[in-house]
C-alpha positions in Angstrom: 177.8 98.5 -62.6 180.6 100.8 -61.2 180.4 101.7 -57.4 179.1 105.5 -57.4 181.6 106.1 -54.2 184.8 105.1 -56.4 186.9 108.0 -57.8 188.2 108.4 -61.2 191.4 110.1 -61.2 191.2 113.0 -63.7 194.2 114.7 -65.6 194.0 117.8 -63.6 196.2 119.5 -60.5 193.8 120.9 -58.0 194.4 123.8 -55.6 192.4 125.1 -52.5 191.6 128.5 -52.6 190.5 130.6 -49.4 191.3 134.1 -50.4 194.6 134.4 -48.5 198.0 135.2 -50.0 199.2 131.7 -49.0 196.3 130.0 -51.3 196.9 132.5 -54.1 200.7 131.5 -54.1 199.7 127.9 -54.0 197.6 128.4 -57.3 200.5 130.1 -59.0 202.7 126.9 -58.1 200.1 124.8 -59.1 199.5 126.4 -62.5 203.2 126.1 -63.3 203.2 122.6 -62.2 199.9 121.7 -64.4 201.4 123.4 -67.4 204.6 121.4 -67.0 202.7 118.1 -66.6 200.4 119.1 -69.7 197.5 118.7 -67.0 194.3 121.3 -66.5 194.0 123.1 -63.4 191.1 123.0 -61.0 190.5 125.9 -58.6 188.6 124.7 -55.8 186.7 126.9 -52.9 184.5 125.3 -50.3 182.0 127.1 -48.4 179.4 125.1 -46.0 177.2 128.1 -46.6 177.0 128.4 -50.1 173.6 128.5 -51.7 171.5 129.4 -54.9 170.9 133.1 -54.9 167.3 134.1 -54.4 165.4 137.2 -54.4 164.9 137.6 -50.8 168.2 136.2 -49.5 170.7 139.2 -49.6 173.0 137.5 -47.0 173.5 134.5 -49.1 173.8 136.3 -52.1 176.6 138.5 -50.6 178.5 135.2 -49.1 178.2 133.6 -52.7 179.6 136.9 -54.3 182.6 136.5 -52.2 183.0 133.1 -52.6 182.9 133.5 -56.4 185.0 136.7 -56.3 187.8 134.6 -54.8 187.6 132.1 -57.6 187.3 134.4 -60.5 190.1 136.8 -59.4 192.5 134.0 -59.2 191.1 132.5 -62.6 192.1 135.9 -64.4 195.2 136.4 -62.6 196.4 132.9 -63.8 194.9 133.0 -67.1 197.1 136.0 -68.0 200.3 134.2 -67.2 199.1 130.8 -68.4 197.0 131.7 -71.6 197.1 128.2 -72.9 196.5 126.5 -69.5 192.7 124.8 -69.2 191.4 126.2 -65.8 188.2 125.1 -64.3 186.6 126.8 -61.4 184.8 124.5 -58.7 182.8 126.1 -56.0 181.6 123.5 -53.5 178.8 123.7 -50.9 180.4 121.6 -48.3 183.0 121.5 -45.4 186.3 122.4 -46.7 188.1 119.3 -45.5 185.4 117.0 -47.1 185.7 119.1 -50.6 189.5 119.0 -50.6 189.8 115.3 -49.8 186.9 114.6 -52.7 188.8 116.8 -55.0 192.3 115.3 -54.1 190.9 111.7 -55.0 190.0 112.9 -58.2 193.2 114.7 -59.2 196.7 113.9 -59.9 197.7 116.2 -56.8 196.4 118.7 -54.6 198.3 122.1 -53.9 197.4 124.1 -50.7 198.8 127.4 -49.2 200.6 126.9 -45.7 200.5 129.7 -43.2 203.4 129.4 -41.4 205.9 127.5 -39.4 204.5 127.7 -35.6 202.3 124.6 -35.6 200.5 122.2 -37.7 197.2 123.8 -37.3 198.4 126.7 -38.8 197.9 125.1 -42.3 195.1 126.2 -44.8 191.8 126.9 -43.1 193.3 126.1 -39.6 194.0 122.3 -39.2 192.2 121.2 -42.4 195.6 121.2 -44.1 197.2 118.5 -41.7 194.1 116.5 -41.7 193.9 116.6 -45.6 197.6 115.6 -45.9 197.1 112.6 -43.5 193.7 111.5 -45.4 194.5 112.4 -49.0 194.8 109.4 -51.5 196.9 111.5 -53.8 200.1 113.7 -53.4 199.6 117.0 -51.4 201.9 119.8 -52.0 202.1 122.6 -49.3 203.0 126.0 -50.5 204.0 129.2 -48.5 203.3 132.7 -49.8 207.2 133.3 -49.9 207.9 129.8 -51.3 207.5 130.5 -55.0 211.0 129.9 -56.7 212.5 132.5 -58.9 212.4 130.6 -62.0 216.0 129.5 -61.9 216.2 125.6 -62.2 218.1 123.9 -59.5 216.9 120.6 -58.2 214.3 118.7 -56.5 214.8 116.3 -53.3 213.3 113.1 -52.3 213.6 111.7 -48.7 213.7 108.0 -48.7 213.4 105.6 -45.7 214.4 102.3 -47.5 211.9 100.5 -45.4 209.1 99.0 -47.4 207.7 99.7 -51.0 207.9 103.3 -51.9 206.9 103.1 -55.8 204.4 106.0 -55.4 206.9 108.2 -54.1 209.6 107.4 -56.3 207.4 107.6 -59.3 206.3 111.1 -58.2 209.9 112.2 -57.8 211.3 110.9 -61.0 208.4 112.3 -63.2 208.7 115.8 -61.2 212.5 115.8 -61.9 211.9 114.8 -65.6 209.4 117.3 -66.4 211.5 120.2 -64.9 214.6 118.8 -66.4 216.6 119.1 -63.1 218.6 116.8 -61.1 216.8 114.5 -58.8 218.7 114.4 -55.1 217.9 111.3 -53.4 218.6 111.5 -49.6 218.6 109.0 -46.8 219.2 109.8 -43.3 220.4 107.1 -40.6 221.7 107.8 -37.4 223.7 105.1 -35.4 222.8 104.7 -31.8 225.4 104.5 -28.9 224.9 100.9 -28.1 225.7 100.1 -31.9 229.1 102.4 -31.7 229.8 100.6 -28.6 229.6 97.2 -29.9 231.2 98.0 -33.2 234.1 100.0 -32.3 235.1 103.6 -33.0 232.6 106.1 -34.3 234.6 106.4 -37.6 234.4 102.7 -38.2 230.7 102.5 -37.4 230.1 105.7 -39.7 231.9 103.9 -42.4 229.9 100.5 -42.1 226.7 102.4 -41.8 227.3 104.6 -44.6 228.4 101.7 -46.9 225.4 99.5 -46.0 222.9 102.3 -46.6 224.5 103.3 -49.9 223.9 99.6 -51.2 220.3 99.7 -49.9 219.8 103.0 -51.5 221.5 102.1 -54.8 219.1 99.0 -54.8 216.1 100.8 -54.5 217.0 103.6 -57.0 218.4 100.9 -59.8 215.1 100.1 -61.4 214.2 103.9 -61.5 217.4 104.9 -63.0 216.8 102.4 -65.7 213.1 103.7 -66.3 214.2 107.3 -66.4 218.0 107.2 -68.0 217.5 111.1 -68.6 217.1 112.1 -64.9 220.4 112.8 -63.4 220.4 111.4 -59.8 222.3 112.6 -56.9 222.0 109.9 -54.1 223.3 110.7 -50.7 223.6 109.1 -47.3 223.6 111.5 -44.2 224.7 110.1 -40.7 221.8 112.1 -38.9 218.3 111.7 -38.2 216.0 111.4 -41.3 214.1 114.6 -40.3 217.3 116.5 -40.2 218.8 115.0 -43.3 215.9 115.9 -45.4 215.2 119.6 -44.0 219.0 120.4 -44.5 219.2 118.7 -48.2 216.3 120.7 -49.3 217.6 124.0 -47.8 218.2 125.2 -51.5 215.8 123.1 -53.6 212.9 123.8 -55.5 210.7 120.9 -53.9 211.0 118.3 -51.1 209.2 115.1 -51.5 208.3 112.8 -48.9 206.4 109.5 -48.3 203.5 109.0 -46.0 202.6 105.5 -45.2 199.0 104.7 -45.3 198.0 103.3 -42.0 194.8 100.9 -41.3 191.6 102.5 -40.3 192.1 101.4 -36.8 195.0 103.3 -36.2 193.7 106.3 -37.9 195.2 109.0 -40.3 198.5 110.4 -38.9 201.6 112.5 -40.1 205.2 111.0 -39.2 208.0 112.9 -37.4 209.8 113.4 -40.6 206.8 114.8 -42.3 206.1 116.7 -39.4 209.7 118.3 -39.3 209.7 119.1 -43.1 206.4 120.9 -43.0 207.7 123.1 -40.3 211.1 123.7 -41.2 211.6 123.3 -44.8 212.0 126.3 -46.8 210.6 125.1 -50.2 207.2 123.5 -51.0 206.8 120.0 -49.7 205.0 117.4 -51.4 203.5 114.5 -49.2 203.0 111.3 -51.1 201.0 108.2 -49.7 202.0 105.0 -50.4 201.5 101.5 -48.9 
């Protein structure tokens, strides 16, 4: 008998709505992505006080009205732009973080609106966005209100650490580039420390050694994926700077930046690494965070 706690991934992109301009921008991005990937779109709004209407509870009825209005209005707007897209409304009477994590576990990806660059706690519904990214079982995309692209096809960027398996991230990156029909820019940042430079010689010598070694490692990681997706044009690049600086700069003119997030043992608790933190604060495009082992 199947465990009732297990989730089955549905062929759907889920977006979290809270009535803000940022979440509506996220919904538009999610609709575009769902259509490209031939998936359905689920509009999720969570409100812990959501309750069935009763004749003598006007306050609850009013709360329910605005919760439904958020989802209905978004549905109507998206349906006009995407008449062939299957759109599902999902009103959940639960805490937002719990509802989003549950929705993410049953989706191909979760899309959230991000409210600015000042601090991690500024994401969707306060600090819920950062907690959701750190715990979600599936990719989470953060979208700003001004981050929707102008429709021109450019490229997408994936940042690679080259340490440990990253199959989930690479599969997501290649499928994204393939469905968009754009080049995939694979970036690895590696900065030699002073001790290494002193031991090996001049800075130019160290730079050459570091670059050649990193290029070999990057090519080894990408080779099986190039064979699996021969139609995807890949631009691989090694940058001699910190990984955070490398990915943020590479994504300055891209449509999407994709990064991996290593799953941590329960004892350590979920957390976001420095590269993801930097990208979420400073990247000027949507950021997808993909969990992997």
